[in-house]
DSSP file (Angstrom, degrees, kcal/mol; ACC not computed):
  #  RESIDUE AA STRUCTURE BP1 BP2  ACC     N-H-->O    O-->H-N    N-H-->O    O-->H-N    TCO  KAPPA ALPHA  PHI   PSI    X-CA   Y-CA   Z-CA
    1    1 A M              0   0    0      0, 0.0     2,-0.2     0, 0.0     3,-0.0   0.000 360.0 360.0 360.0 135.7    0.0    0.0    0.0
    2    2 A E        -     0   0    0      1,-0.1     2,-0.2     0, 0.0     0, 0.0  -0.466 360.0-107.8 -73.1 138.2    1.3    3.5   -0.9
    3    3 A K        -     0   0    0     -2,-0.2     2,-0.2     1,-0.1    -1,-0.1  -0.470  33.9-122.8 -67.8 130.1    2.2    5.7    2.0
    4    4 A S        -     0   0    0     -2,-0.2     2,-0.5    -3,-0.0    -1,-0.1  -0.505  21.4-142.8 -74.0 142.5   -0.4    8.4    2.6
    5    5 A I        -     0   0    0     -2,-0.2   126,-2.8   126,-0.1     4,-0.0  -0.911  17.0-116.2-109.3 132.4    0.9   12.0    2.6
    6    6 A F  B >   -A  130   0A   0     -2,-0.5     3,-1.5   124,-0.3   124,-0.3  -0.266  22.2-120.5 -61.3 148.1   -0.4   14.7    4.9
    7    7 A K  T 3  S+     0   0    0    122,-3.1     3,-0.3     1,-0.3   123,-0.1   0.880 115.5  36.2 -55.1 -40.4   -2.2   17.7    3.3
    8    8 A Y  T 3> S+     0   0    0    121,-0.5     4,-2.3     1,-0.2     3,-0.4  -0.225  76.1 140.6-110.3  41.1    0.4   20.0    4.8
    9    9 A Q  H <>  +     0   0    0     -3,-1.5     4,-3.1     1,-0.2     5,-0.3   0.885  68.2  55.4 -55.0 -44.8    3.4   17.7    4.5
   10   10 A K  H  > S+     0   0    0     -3,-0.3     4,-2.0     1,-0.2    -1,-0.2   0.904 110.8  43.7 -57.2 -44.6    5.7   20.5    3.5
   11   11 A Q  H  > S+     0   0    0     -3,-0.4     4,-2.3     2,-0.2    -1,-0.2   0.865 113.0  52.6 -67.3 -37.9    4.9   22.5    6.7
   12   12 A I  H  X S+     0   0    0     -4,-2.3     4,-2.1     2,-0.2    -2,-0.2   0.933 109.6  48.9 -64.0 -44.9    5.1   19.4    8.8
   13   13 A D  H  X S+     0   0    0     -4,-3.1     4,-1.9     2,-0.2    -2,-0.2   0.870 110.1  52.7 -63.4 -37.8    8.6   18.6    7.4
   14   14 A E  H  X S+     0   0    0     -4,-2.0     4,-0.7    -5,-0.3    -1,-0.2   0.920 111.1  45.2 -59.8 -44.8    9.7   22.2    8.1
   15   15 A L  H  <>S+     0   0    0     -4,-2.3     5,-2.3     1,-0.2     3,-0.5   0.848 108.5  57.2 -69.8 -33.0    8.6   21.9   11.7
   16   16 A L  H ><5S+     0   0    0     -4,-2.1     3,-1.2     1,-0.2    -1,-0.2   0.879 104.1  53.2 -64.9 -37.6   10.3   18.4   12.0
   17   17 A T  H 3<5S+     0   0    0     -4,-1.9    -1,-0.2     1,-0.2    -2,-0.2   0.718 104.5  56.5 -68.7 -20.0   13.6   20.0   10.9
   18   18 A L  T 3<5S-     0   0    0     -4,-0.7    -1,-0.2    -3,-0.5    -2,-0.2   0.414 128.4 -97.1 -89.0  -1.0   13.1   22.6   13.7
   19   19 A G  T < 5S+     0   0    0     -3,-1.2    -3,-0.2     1,-0.3    -2,-0.1   0.440  79.2 136.6 102.2  -3.8   12.9   19.8   16.3
   20   20 A C      < -     0   0    0     -5,-2.3     2,-0.4    -6,-0.1    -1,-0.3  -0.355  39.8-148.1 -70.7 160.9    9.1   19.5   16.6
   21   21 A E        -     0   0    0     -2,-0.0    47,-0.2     0, 0.0    -1,-0.0  -0.984  14.1-119.1-130.3 143.1    7.6   16.1   16.6
   22   22 A L        -     0   0    0     -2,-0.4     3,-0.1     1,-0.1    47,-0.0  -0.589  37.5-122.6 -68.8 139.3    4.4   14.6   15.4
   23   23 A P        -     0   0    0      0, 0.0     2,-0.3     0, 0.0    -1,-0.1  -0.238  44.0 -71.9 -73.6 173.2    2.4   13.2   18.3
   24   24 A K        -     0   0    0      1,-0.0    94,-0.3    94,-0.0     2,-0.3  -0.516  60.3-156.0 -66.5 127.5    1.3    9.5   18.3
   25   25 A L        -     0   0    0     -2,-0.3     2,-0.3    92,-0.1    92,-0.2  -0.822  11.3-166.7-117.0 151.4   -1.4    9.3   15.7
   26   26 A Y  B     -B  116   0B   0     90,-2.8    90,-2.7    -2,-0.3    88,-0.0  -0.883  31.0 -98.1-131.2 155.8   -4.2    6.8   15.4
   27   27 A T        -     0   0    0     -2,-0.3    88,-0.1    88,-0.2    84,-0.1  -0.531  26.4-142.7 -71.0 141.7   -6.8    5.8   12.7
   28   28 A P    >   -     0   0    0      0, 0.0     3,-1.2     0, 0.0    81,-0.2   0.680  19.2-152.6 -84.6 -14.2  -10.2    7.5   13.2
   29   29 A D  T 3   -     0   0    0      1,-0.3    81,-0.2    79,-0.1    -2,-0.0   0.855  67.4 -53.7  50.7  40.3  -12.1    4.4   12.1
   30   30 A G  T 3  S+     0   0    0     79,-1.2    -1,-0.3     1,-0.2    80,-0.2   0.775  88.6 173.9  73.0  27.4  -15.1    6.3   10.9
   31   31 A M  E <   -C  109   0B   0     -3,-1.2    78,-2.8    78,-1.0     2,-0.3  -0.341  35.0-115.2 -68.3 145.0  -15.6    8.2   14.3
   32   32 A N  E     +C  108   0B   0     76,-0.2     2,-0.3    45,-0.1    76,-0.2  -0.616  46.3 168.3 -71.5 141.9  -18.2   10.9   14.7
   33   33 A A  E     -C  107   0B   0     74,-2.7    74,-2.3    -2,-0.3     2,-0.3  -0.970  20.6-156.9-151.9 163.3  -16.5   14.3   15.3
   34   34 A C  E     +CD 106  76B   0     42,-1.9    42,-2.7    -2,-0.3     2,-0.3  -0.960  10.5 176.1-142.1 160.2  -17.4   17.9   15.4
   35   35 A R  E     -C  105   0B   0     70,-2.2    70,-3.0    -2,-0.3     2,-0.1  -0.972  38.1 -85.3-158.2 164.2  -15.5   21.2   15.1
   36   36 A F  E     +C  104   0B   0     -2,-0.3    10,-0.4    38,-0.2     2,-0.3  -0.494  49.7 170.6 -79.0 148.8  -16.1   24.9   15.0
   37   37 A A  E     -C  103   0B   0     66,-2.1    66,-2.6    -2,-0.1    65,-1.4  -0.922  35.3-104.1-150.2 166.8  -17.0   26.4   11.6
   38   38 A F        -     0   0    0     63,-0.3   103,-0.1    -2,-0.3     5,-0.1  -0.851  15.0-153.4 -98.7 131.7  -18.3   29.7   10.1
   39   39 A S  S    S+     0   0    0     -2,-0.4     2,-0.5     3,-0.0    -1,-0.1   0.781  74.1  96.7 -72.7 -25.2  -21.9   29.8    9.0
   40   40 A D  S >  S-     0   0    0      1,-0.2     3,-2.0     2,-0.1    -2,-0.1  -0.542  71.9-147.7 -68.9 117.7  -21.0   32.5    6.4
   41   41 A E  T 3  S+     0   0    0     -2,-0.5    -1,-0.2     1,-0.3     4,-0.1   0.675  94.1  64.1 -61.0 -17.1  -20.5   30.6    3.1
   42   42 A N  T 3  S+     0   0    0      2,-0.1     2,-0.3    -3,-0.0    -1,-0.3   0.604  88.2  84.5 -86.2  -6.5  -17.9   33.1    2.1
   43   43 A R  S <  S-     0   0    0     -3,-2.0     2,-0.4    -5,-0.1    -5,-0.1  -0.709  84.6-114.7 -93.6 147.4  -15.5   32.1    4.9
   44   44 A Q        -     0   0    0     -2,-0.3     2,-0.3    -7,-0.1     3,-0.2  -0.621  32.1-163.3 -79.1 131.7  -13.2   29.2    4.7
   45   45 A N        +     0   0    0     -2,-0.4    91,-0.2     1,-0.2    -8,-0.1  -0.742  61.8  29.0-109.9 160.8  -13.9   26.3    7.0
   46   46 A H  S    S+     0   0    0    -10,-0.4    89,-0.2    -2,-0.3    -1,-0.2   0.909  77.7 138.6  54.7  54.8  -11.6   23.4    8.1
   47   47 A V        -     0   0    0     -3,-0.2    -1,-0.2    25,-0.0    25,-0.1  -0.999  55.3-116.1-126.0 127.7   -8.3   25.2    7.8
   48   48 A P     >  -     0   0    0      0, 0.0     4,-2.6     0, 0.0     3,-0.3  -0.224  28.8-111.6 -66.0 153.2   -5.6   24.7   10.4
   49   49 A Q  H  > S+     0   0    0     23,-0.5     4,-1.5     1,-0.3     7,-0.2   0.856 115.7  51.0 -55.8 -40.2   -4.6   27.8   12.3
   50   50 A Y  H  4 S+     0   0    0     20,-2.3     7,-0.4     1,-0.2    -1,-0.3   0.896 111.7  47.4 -64.9 -37.2   -1.1   28.0   10.8
   51   51 A M  H  4 S+     0   0    0     19,-0.4    -2,-0.2    -3,-0.3    -1,-0.2   0.844 112.6  48.5 -75.4 -35.0   -2.5   27.8    7.3
   52   52 A A  H  < S+     0   0    0     -4,-2.6    -1,-0.2     1,-0.3    -2,-0.2   0.751 127.6  26.8 -70.7 -24.2   -5.2   30.5    8.0
   53   53 A N    >X  +     0   0    0     -4,-1.5     3,-1.3    -5,-0.3     4,-1.1  -0.586  67.4 172.4-139.6  70.2   -2.6   32.8    9.5
   54   54 A P  H 3> S+     0   0    0      0, 0.0     4,-1.8     0, 0.0     5,-0.2   0.793  78.6  64.4 -55.6 -29.1    0.8   32.0    8.0
   55   55 A K  H 3> S+     0   0    0      1,-0.2     4,-2.5     2,-0.2     5,-0.2   0.897  98.5  55.6 -62.2 -37.7    2.3   35.1    9.8
   56   56 A R  H <> S+     0   0    0     -3,-1.3     4,-3.0     1,-0.2    -1,-0.2   0.907 104.4  52.7 -57.2 -42.2    1.6   33.3   13.1
   57   57 A M  H  X S+     0   0    0     -4,-1.1     4,-2.3    -7,-0.4    -1,-0.2   0.932 111.4  45.4 -61.5 -45.5    3.5   30.3   11.9
   58   58 A L  H  X S+     0   0    0     -4,-1.8     4,-2.1     2,-0.2    -1,-0.2   0.872 114.0  49.8 -65.3 -38.8    6.6   32.5   11.1
   59   59 A Q  H  X S+     0   0    0     -4,-2.5     4,-1.8     2,-0.2    -2,-0.2   0.951 112.3  46.9 -67.7 -47.1    6.2   34.4   14.4
   60   60 A D  H  <>S+     0   0    0     -4,-3.0     5,-3.2     1,-0.2     6,-0.6   0.876 112.9  48.6 -65.9 -37.2    6.0   31.2   16.4
   61   61 A I  H ><5S+     0   0    0     -4,-2.3     3,-1.1     4,-0.2    -1,-0.2   0.893 110.4  51.5 -68.4 -37.5    9.0   29.7   14.6
   62   62 A D  H 3<5S+     0   0    0     -4,-2.1    -2,-0.2     1,-0.3    -1,-0.2   0.840 113.1  45.9 -65.7 -31.8   11.0   32.9   15.2
   63   63 A K  T 3<5S-     0   0    0     -4,-1.8    -1,-0.3    -5,-0.2    -2,-0.2   0.384 115.9-116.4 -93.8   3.8   10.2   32.7   18.9
   64   64 A G  T < 5S+     0   0    0     -3,-1.1    -3,-0.2    -4,-0.2    -4,-0.1   0.755  86.7 113.8  67.6  25.4   11.0   28.9   19.1
   65   65 A K      < +     0   0    0     -5,-3.2    -4,-0.2    -6,-0.2    -5,-0.1   0.105  33.8 151.4-113.8  20.4    7.4   28.2   19.9
   66   66 A A        -     0   0    0     -6,-0.6     2,-0.5    -5,-0.1    -9,-0.1  -0.276  27.4-161.8 -53.1 130.3    6.4   26.3   16.8
   67   67 A N    >   -     0   0    0      1,-0.1     3,-1.9   -47,-0.1     4,-0.2  -0.961  18.2-152.7-127.8 118.4    3.7   23.8   17.6
   68   68 A M  G >  S+     0   0    0     -2,-0.5     3,-1.8     1,-0.3     4,-0.3   0.790  93.0  68.4 -59.8 -28.9    2.9   20.9   15.3
   69   69 A S  G >  S+     0   0    0      1,-0.3     3,-1.2     2,-0.2    -1,-0.3   0.738  84.7  70.5 -66.8 -18.6   -0.7   20.8   16.5
   70   70 A L  G <  S+     0   0    0     -3,-1.9   -20,-2.3     1,-0.3   -19,-0.4   0.613  92.8  58.4 -73.0 -12.5   -1.4   24.2   14.8
   71   71 A I  G <  S+     0   0    0     -3,-1.8    -1,-0.3    -4,-0.2    -2,-0.2   0.481 101.0  74.4 -92.5  -6.4   -1.1   22.3   11.4
   72   72 A S  S <  S-     0   0    0     -3,-1.2   -23,-0.5    -4,-0.3     2,-0.5  -0.448  87.5-107.8 -95.3 172.6   -3.9   20.0   12.5
   73   73 A L  E     - E   0 127B   0     54,-2.7    54,-2.6   -25,-0.1     2,-0.4  -0.900  30.5-127.0-101.2 131.8   -7.7   20.6   12.7
   74   74 A S  E     + E   0 126B   0     -2,-0.5     2,-0.3    52,-0.2   -38,-0.2  -0.658  38.6 173.7 -75.9 131.9   -9.1   20.8   16.3
   75   75 A C  E     - E   0 125B   0     50,-2.6    50,-2.2    -2,-0.4     2,-0.3  -0.875  21.1-144.3-132.8 163.0  -11.9   18.3   16.6
   76   76 A F  E     -DE  34 124B   0    -42,-2.7   -42,-1.9    -2,-0.3    48,-0.2  -0.956  17.7-132.3-131.6 156.0  -14.1   17.1   19.5
   77   77 A T  S    S+     0   0    0     46,-1.5     2,-0.3    -2,-0.3   -45,-0.1   0.753  89.5   9.2 -75.9 -25.6  -15.6   13.7   20.2
   78   78 A D  S  > S-     0   0    0     45,-0.1     4,-2.0   -44,-0.1    -1,-0.2  -0.992  71.0-115.8-155.6 160.5  -19.0   15.0   20.9
   79   79 A S  H  > S+     0   0    0     -2,-0.3     4,-3.0     1,-0.2     5,-0.2   0.796 108.9  58.6 -72.0 -30.0  -21.0   18.2   20.6
   80   80 A V  H  > S+     0   0    0      2,-0.2     4,-2.1     1,-0.2    -1,-0.2   0.949 109.7  43.9 -68.3 -44.0  -21.7   18.7   24.3
   81   81 A K  H  > S+     0   0    0      2,-0.2     4,-2.5     1,-0.2    -2,-0.2   0.930 114.1  51.6 -62.5 -44.4  -17.9   18.8   25.0
   82   82 A A  H  X S+     0   0    0     -4,-2.0     4,-2.6     1,-0.2    -2,-0.2   0.925 110.4  47.9 -58.8 -44.9  -17.4   21.1   22.0
   83   83 A E  H  X S+     0   0    0     -4,-3.0     4,-2.2     1,-0.2    -1,-0.2   0.873 110.1  51.7 -68.1 -34.1  -20.1   23.5   23.2
   84   84 A S  H  X S+     0   0    0     -4,-2.1     4,-1.9    -5,-0.2    -1,-0.2   0.908 111.8  47.7 -63.0 -43.4  -18.7   23.6   26.7
   85   85 A F  H  X S+     0   0    0     -4,-2.5     4,-2.1     1,-0.2    -2,-0.2   0.932 112.7  48.8 -61.4 -47.7  -15.2   24.4   25.2
   86   86 A Y  H  X S+     0   0    0     -4,-2.6     4,-2.7     1,-0.2    -1,-0.2   0.886 106.9  54.8 -62.5 -42.4  -16.6   27.0   23.0
   87   87 A S  H  X S+     0   0    0     -4,-2.2     4,-1.6     1,-0.2    -1,-0.2   0.910 109.2  48.4 -56.8 -44.7  -18.6   28.6   25.9
   88   88 A N  H  X S+     0   0    0     -4,-1.9     4,-1.5     1,-0.2    -1,-0.2   0.879 110.6  50.9 -68.5 -36.4  -15.4   29.0   27.9
   89   89 A L  H  X S+     0   0    0     -4,-2.1     4,-3.2     1,-0.2    -2,-0.2   0.924 106.4  54.9 -61.3 -44.6  -13.6   30.5   24.9
   90   90 A R  H  < S+     0   0    0     -4,-2.7    -1,-0.2     1,-0.2    -2,-0.2   0.881 107.4  50.9 -57.3 -40.5  -16.4   33.0   24.4
   91   91 A K  H  < S+     0   0    0     -4,-1.6    -1,-0.2     1,-0.2    -2,-0.2   0.882 118.1  37.7 -64.3 -38.4  -15.9   34.1   28.1
   92   92 A A  H  < S+     0   0    0     -4,-1.5     2,-0.5     1,-0.2    -2,-0.2   0.813 122.4  39.2 -85.3 -34.4  -12.2   34.6   27.6
   93   93 A F    ><  -     0   0    0     -4,-3.2     3,-1.7    -5,-0.1    -1,-0.2  -0.927  67.6-156.5-129.1 111.1  -12.1   36.0   24.1
   94   94 A K  T 3  S+     0   0    0     -2,-0.5     3,-0.3     1,-0.3    -1,-0.1   0.792  92.9  33.2 -55.6 -39.3  -14.9   38.5   23.2
   95   95 A N  T >> S+     0   0    0      1,-0.2     3,-1.9     2,-0.1     4,-0.5  -0.074  71.6 131.6-113.7  37.7  -14.7   38.0   19.4
   96   96 A I  H X>> +     0   0    0     -3,-1.7     4,-2.4     1,-0.3     3,-0.9   0.760  65.3  69.1 -60.2 -23.3  -13.8   34.3   19.2
   97   97 A Q  H 345S+     0   0    0     -3,-0.3     4,-0.3     1,-0.2    -1,-0.3   0.777  96.6  54.5 -67.9 -23.2  -16.7   33.8   16.6
   98   98 A T  H <45S+     0   0    0     -3,-1.9    -1,-0.2     1,-0.1    -2,-0.2   0.640 116.1  35.3 -85.0 -10.2  -14.7   35.9   14.1
   99   99 A T  H <<5S+     0   0    0     -3,-0.9    -2,-0.2    -4,-0.5    -3,-0.1   0.768 133.5  16.9-110.8 -30.9  -11.5   33.7   14.4
  100  100 A I  T  <5S-     0   0    0     -4,-2.4     2,-0.2     1,-0.4    -3,-0.2   0.582 114.5 -90.8-117.8 -13.0  -12.6   30.1   14.9
  101  101 A G      < -     0   0    0     -5,-0.7    -1,-0.4    -4,-0.3   -63,-0.3  -0.577  14.9-114.1 128.9 170.6  -16.2   30.2   13.8
  102  102 A D  S    S+     0   0    0    -65,-1.4    43,-3.1    -2,-0.2    44,-0.8   0.271  87.3  53.1-123.8   6.1  -19.7   30.8   15.1
  103  103 A S  E    S-CF  37 144B   0    -66,-2.6   -66,-2.1    41,-0.3     2,-0.5  -0.886  74.1-115.2-139.9 170.4  -21.2   27.3   14.6
  104  104 A L  E     -CF  36 143B   0     39,-3.5    38,-3.4    -2,-0.3    39,-1.5  -0.913  27.4-168.0-107.4 133.0  -20.7   23.7   15.2
  105  105 A S  E     -CF  35 141B   0    -70,-3.0   -70,-2.2    -2,-0.5     2,-0.3  -0.923   5.6-166.2-117.4 147.4  -20.2   21.4   12.3
  106  106 A E  E     +CF  34 140B   0     34,-2.8    34,-2.7    -2,-0.4     2,-0.3  -0.957  21.2 126.5-136.0 152.8  -20.3   17.6   12.5
  107  107 A G  E     -C   33   0B   0    -74,-2.3   -74,-2.7    -2,-0.3     2,-0.4  -0.934  52.3 -74.0-175.2-168.3  -19.3   14.6   10.4
  108  108 A K  E     -C   32   0B   0     -2,-0.3     2,-0.6    30,-0.2   -76,-0.2  -0.884  28.1-143.1-113.0 142.4  -17.3   11.4   10.3
  109  109 A L  E     -C   31   0B   0    -78,-2.8   -79,-1.2    -2,-0.4   -78,-1.0  -0.924  24.6-164.3-104.1 115.4  -13.6   11.1   10.2
  110  110 A E    >>  -     0   0    0     -2,-0.6     3,-2.3   -80,-0.2     4,-0.9  -0.654  31.0-111.1-101.5 159.0  -12.6    8.1    8.0
  111  111 A N  T 34 S+     0   0    0      1,-0.3     3,-0.3    -2,-0.2    -1,-0.1   0.815 118.1  55.6 -58.0 -32.0   -9.2    6.4    7.7
  112  112 A E  T 34 S+     0   0    0      1,-0.2    -1,-0.3   -85,-0.0     3,-0.1   0.566  98.5  66.1 -80.7  -3.0   -8.6    7.7    4.3
  113  113 A D  T <4 S-     0   0    0     -3,-2.3    17,-3.8     1,-0.3     2,-0.3   0.827 114.5 -87.6 -79.8 -36.8   -9.1   11.3    5.6
  114  114 A G  E  <  - G   0 129B   0     -4,-0.9     2,-0.3    -3,-0.3    -1,-0.3  -0.994  48.2 -62.3 159.8-158.3   -6.0   11.4    7.9
  115  115 A R  E     - G   0 128B   0     13,-2.2    13,-3.2    -2,-0.3     2,-0.3  -0.914  37.3-153.0-128.1 154.3   -4.9   10.5   11.4
  116  116 A K  E     -BG  26 127B   0    -90,-2.7   -90,-2.8    -2,-0.3    11,-0.2  -0.840  13.4-123.1-126.7 159.1   -5.9   11.7   14.8
  117  117 A T        -     0   0    0      9,-2.2     2,-0.2    -2,-0.3   -92,-0.1  -0.444  48.3 -82.5 -86.2 173.4   -4.4   12.1   18.3
  118  118 A E        -     0   0    0    -94,-0.3     8,-0.2    -2,-0.2     2,-0.1  -0.565  52.5-109.4 -71.5 139.3   -6.0   10.6   21.3
  119  119 A A        -     0   0    0     -2,-0.2     6,-0.2     6,-0.1    -1,-0.1  -0.472  28.5-134.0 -74.5 145.5   -8.8   12.7   22.8
  120  120 A G    >   -     0   0    0      4,-2.5     3,-2.1    -2,-0.1    -1,-0.1  -0.262  38.3 -86.3 -84.4-178.2   -8.2   14.5   26.1
  121  121 A D  T 3  S+     0   0    0      1,-0.3    -1,-0.1     2,-0.1    -2,-0.1   0.790 130.0  58.4 -62.2 -28.8  -10.7   14.5   29.0
  122  122 A N  T 3  S-     0   0    0      2,-0.1    -1,-0.3     1,-0.1   -37,-0.2   0.371 119.2-111.1 -83.9   6.3  -12.4   17.5   27.3
  123  123 A G  S <  S+     0   0    0     -3,-2.1   -46,-1.5     1,-0.3     2,-0.2   0.398  71.9 139.8  83.4  -3.3  -13.0   15.5   24.2
  124  124 A H  E     +E   76   0B   0    -48,-0.2    -4,-2.5   -47,-0.1     2,-0.3  -0.540  20.3 164.1 -82.7 140.4  -10.5   17.6   22.1
  125  125 A L  E     -E   75   0B   0    -50,-2.2   -50,-2.6    -2,-0.2     2,-0.4  -0.951  33.4-119.9-141.2 163.7   -8.3   15.9   19.6
  126  126 A D  E     -E   74   0B   0     -2,-0.3    -9,-2.2   -52,-0.2     2,-0.5  -0.890  22.1-156.0-107.0 140.7   -6.1   17.0   16.7
  127  127 A F  E     -EG  73 116B   0    -54,-2.6   -54,-2.7    -2,-0.4     2,-0.7  -0.964   1.8-157.6-120.8 123.3   -6.7   15.7   13.2
  128  128 A Y  E     - G   0 115B   0    -13,-3.2   -13,-2.2    -2,-0.5   -56,-0.1  -0.872  20.5-141.1 -96.3 109.4   -4.0   15.6   10.6
  129  129 A E  E     - G   0 114B   0     -2,-0.7  -122,-3.1   -15,-0.2  -121,-0.5  -0.413   3.4-135.7 -78.6 148.8   -5.5   15.5    7.2
  130  130 A Y  B >   -A    6   0A   0    -17,-3.8     3,-2.0  -124,-0.3  -124,-0.3  -0.551  44.0 -80.1 -85.5 160.5   -4.2   13.5    4.2
  131  131 A Q  T 3  S+     0   0    0   -126,-2.8    -1,-0.2     1,-0.2     3,-0.1  -0.312 120.8  29.5 -52.5 139.9   -3.9   15.0    0.8
  132  132 A G  T 3  S+     0   0    0      1,-0.3     2,-0.3    -3,-0.1    -1,-0.2   0.242  84.9 131.1  92.7 -18.8   -7.3   15.0   -0.8
  133  133 A C    <   +     0   0    0     -3,-2.0     2,-0.3   -20,-0.2    -1,-0.3  -0.566  27.9 175.8 -76.9 134.4   -9.3   15.2    2.4
  134  134 A D    >   -     0   0    0     -2,-0.3     3,-2.1    -3,-0.1     4,-0.5  -0.793  14.5-175.0-138.1  92.0  -12.0   17.9    2.3
  135  135 A L  G >> S+     0   0    0     -2,-0.3     4,-3.1     1,-0.3     3,-0.6   0.698  79.6  76.9 -66.4 -16.2  -14.2   18.0    5.4
  136  136 A N  G 34 S+     0   0    0      1,-0.2    -1,-0.3     2,-0.2   -90,-0.0   0.807  95.9  49.8 -58.8 -25.9  -16.3   20.7    3.6
  137  137 A K  G <4 S+     0   0    0     -3,-2.1    -1,-0.2     1,-0.1    -2,-0.2   0.661 122.9  27.8 -86.8 -16.9  -17.8   17.8    1.7
  138  138 A T  T <4 S+     0   0    0     -3,-0.6     2,-0.5    -4,-0.5   -30,-0.2   0.651 104.6  74.8-120.6 -20.6  -18.5   15.7    4.7
  139  139 A F     <  -     0   0    0     -4,-3.1     2,-0.4   -32,-0.2   -32,-0.2  -0.840  59.5-164.3-101.5 135.7  -19.1   18.0    7.7
  140  140 A L  E     -F  106   0B   0    -34,-2.7   -34,-2.8    -2,-0.5     2,-0.3  -0.908  26.9-109.9-120.3 142.7  -22.3   19.9    8.0
  141  141 A I  E     +F  105   0B   0     -2,-0.4   -36,-0.3   -36,-0.3     3,-0.1  -0.507  38.9 170.4 -67.6 127.6  -23.2   22.8   10.3
  142  142 A T  E     +     0   0B   0    -38,-3.4     9,-0.6     1,-0.3     2,-0.3   0.623  56.6  17.4-116.7 -18.1  -25.6   21.6   12.9
  143  143 A K  E     -FH 104 150B   0    -39,-1.5   -39,-3.5     7,-0.2     2,-0.5  -0.989  62.9-124.9-158.5 146.1  -25.9   24.5   15.4
  144  144 A N  E     -F  103   0B   0      5,-1.1     3,-0.4    -2,-0.3   -41,-0.3  -0.800  20.0-163.5 -86.2 128.3  -25.2   28.1   15.8
  145  145 A L  S    S+     0   0    0    -43,-3.1   -42,-0.2    -2,-0.5    -1,-0.1   0.498  82.0  65.4 -95.0  -3.7  -23.0   28.5   18.9
  146  146 A C  S    S+     0   0    0    -44,-0.8     2,-0.3     3,-0.1    -1,-0.2   0.331 110.9  27.3-100.7   5.8  -23.6   32.3   19.2
  147  147 A S  S    S-     0   0    0     -3,-0.4    -3,-0.0     2,-0.2     0, 0.0  -0.894  84.5-110.2-147.9 176.8  -27.3   31.8   20.0
  148  148 A N  S    S+     0   0    0     -2,-0.3     2,-0.3     2,-0.1    -3,-0.1   0.414  86.3  98.1 -94.7   2.8  -29.4   29.2   21.6
  149  149 A E  S    S-     0   0    0      1,-0.0    -5,-1.1    -6,-0.0    -2,-0.2  -0.663  74.0-121.2 -92.2 146.6  -31.1   28.3   18.3
  150  150 A D  B     -H  143   0B   0     -2,-0.3    -7,-0.2    -7,-0.2     3,-0.1  -0.475  43.0 -89.3 -75.5 152.7  -30.2   25.5   16.0
  151  151 A S    >   -     0   0    0     -9,-0.6     3,-1.1    -2,-0.1     2,-0.2  -0.237  47.6-101.2 -62.2 151.8  -29.2   26.3   12.5
  152  152 A K  T 3  S+     0   0    0      1,-0.2    -1,-0.1     2,-0.1    -9,-0.0  -0.465 102.3  21.6 -72.9 144.8  -31.9   26.4    9.8
  153  153 A G  T 3         0   0    0     -2,-0.2    -1,-0.2    -3,-0.1    -2,-0.1   0.426 360.0 360.0  84.9  -2.6  -32.3   23.5    7.6
  154  154 A I    <         0   0    0     -3,-1.1    -2,-0.1   -12,-0.1    -3,-0.1   0.402 360.0 360.0-108.3 360.0  -30.6   21.0    9.9
């Protein structure tokens, strides 16, 4: 079987040369997952923090704080844990909805999509996408996190 290549392999290789290490990764085995997204169709969803803000990557590298997880997608094992995490972020960061999204999106992570870290107690895990993975095609927005109303049409 041909070795799968991560979507952001170039950036991963650069961080590896700086001494960063990939965490232990596991197959997702079709697990249900959720992550934050923008309800505005003109905003890009499912983009790792470093890719959405390349200047941050350069700044972190310059400061010696490069973090491999910022090339991954933050996911949660269930919506309750994700909503609790988001609620805490909203308390700490007034405009969090403009940086990580205003909604919850849900879908399945398949083995051909990439690899994941083990989930922490808060249900958070990092997902490293393979080339060809497009969660925009498989994850759907299920809830607006900036109000108590579910998204329309879901």
